[in-house]
N, C-alpha and C positions, 0 to 999 in steps of 0.2 A: 753091765748092768741092763743094758739094753731101754729102748725106749719104756717098756710098759715096765721096766723095774725100777728107772727113773719115775714117772707118774707117781706111780706105788708109795714111794719113799718121799716125792712131796706132798701126797694126800695126810701120811701120817706125821708127819713135820708139823703139816699147818692146822691138824688135832691138837696136836699135842702142848702144853700149857706154857711152852719155850717159844711158842713162836707167837710176830710180834702181832696186834689188832690190825684189823685190815677196815680202813677208815671206806665208809659207801662215799659211790663216786657223786657228784652232783648232778641234779636229774635236768637235762635242757630242758630247754624253754619251751612250751608248746602256746598253740595259739591256733584258732581255728582260722579257719579258710573265709576271708570275707565274701560277702557275695558281689560285690564288686570285681572280685579277681577271677580269672580264666583259671579251670583246672590247667596243672602243667602238661599234661597227657589225655590228649584221646579218651574215652573210655573202650570205644572202639579197637582201636591199636594197641592198648595196653591187654586184651584181652585176648586180640591175635600173638601177640609176643610170649604172654604168659602163659600160653596155649601149651607153647612148646615143649612144656613142663608135665611131664607124663606123673599124674600122682593115680596112686588105687584108689578104692571106692569104698566107700563105708557105709555102714547104715546105723543112724545112732536110736536107739530106742529106749523108752520108760512105761513102768509100767502106770495104771490105770489111779486116778486119784478121786478122792471123795470130796474133795475141796471147789471143786470148780466154779467161781460167783455164777457163770452163767447156767448152771442147774443145781436144784438138787439132787441129784440122783450122781449115780458114780461115772465119772468119766469113760472111754474105751482107750486102751494103751497109745502111745502116742509115738511117731517116728518118724524118720526125713534120712533123705540120702545127704551123704555129703563127701568133700574128696579133700577137703582144710583138713586133714587128723593128721597128728603128729605126735609120737613119744616126746616127752618134754624132760623128766627127770627118771633117774636110778634110786636115789635117796632122800626125802621118801619119794616110792613109785608114782609118776605124774605122767598124765597125760592129756594132753591138748584138742579142740575142734573149734573152729572156726563158723559161726551162723549168722546170718541176715538180721541185720535189727527190728527186719521186719517180717518177721518169720511168725505164721500163728502157729507152730508147733510148737517151737523153743518156752512160750509162757509156761505152757502144760511139763515141758522137761522140769522146768526151774523150780515148778509147784511140783512136783515130784520127789527133787532133791538128790536123786540119783539116774542112771542110767548105765545102758549097756553098748557097746562101743561091736557090730557085727562086722566081721575083715568079708568083702565079700569074694567070691571066686568066680573064675573066666566065667562059667557059664550064669550068673545070676544079674544079667545084663536087662530080664526083664522084671524082674522083682527089683532091680533098682532103680527102672524106671517108675516102678508102680509107687516106690517113695517117694519120688521127688515130686511128683504132681501134689497140688491142695483141692482142698475140701471133700477127695473121695474116701472112702474104706479102706488104706494102705495094708489092713491087716485081712480082708476078705482072702480067703479061701489059701492063705500064708500058714504054714506050720510051723512051730513055734514052741518054746518050753522056757521056762523062766529060768531066770540064770539065779544063782544060787545064793547070793545076798542080799541086791536088791528086788530079786523079782522083776527086775525088766524083762522085754520077749527076748529071750535070745533064739533067733534063727535058725532055721534046720538048714545045712548041706553048705556053713560060712567056712573059710579058712581057718579065723580063730574067733577070739569073742574076750573082753574083758567087761570087768562090772565094775562099774566105780560111782564114788559118791561126788556130789560138786565140791569141791576146793574154795574157787575163787572164781570172779567174772570180771573182766576187764574191759574195756570201748577200744575200738579198733576202727575208725570212719565210720563207714556203712554197717562193718560188723560187729559181732561181739564172742570177744576170746574166751572159750572157755575153760577153766583146767579143773581136770576129776582126776580124786585120787583114787588108784586101783585099791580094790578090795579082793577081787578072785579077776581070775583070767586064765585061759587054757586055748588049745588047739583042735583042732579037728583031723581022724588017722589020714593016714593019704598023704598023696603029695600033689595036690590040685593045683593047678598054675592060679596068680589071684587075677580081678579083675581090675581093670587097667582104663584110664581116660587120657586121652590126646587129641588135641585140636578139636574136640568138639564131638570126638566118639569114641567107644570103646573099642577095646584093644583084645 
């Protein structure tokens, strides 16, 4: 039968009425680190070691909203550069990204309730740097159109785009884990290489 056939048979069985109920595992005990406790790993060392893991780079964008509490006029689109992006589930189709809890862009994406993940190509390092800064007009001079479902900015020249609705948000230390349900997606024509980030620089 092979591994693929065995896996498919297992899935069919677990979905059938004959399969026994699966009990949920108990949640692990969680607690906060006390102020008098040292972090087990120095942050600089954590970054140095984890920097050896090469990642792709995306820009997460969201459409302008009209309910910005700081102003009565419509806001501009929101967007930020992100390395911590991953596919999560096939059924239902879910993706996830992580964003710092102090991010000033995240509240605007949260208010919109939708977003688009733009997978950057190898020649888009400068575009990524533009979306990594804070306080500037990140969309100045940037070519984009509207993603088909959310209306979020879909950046030109990217390898792929994933149009999403916010599905869930979880806390993870000093970051938030944002889960998005995929509503539409697509790829660009051609065979361009992805933009990679490794040891603090683009590859």
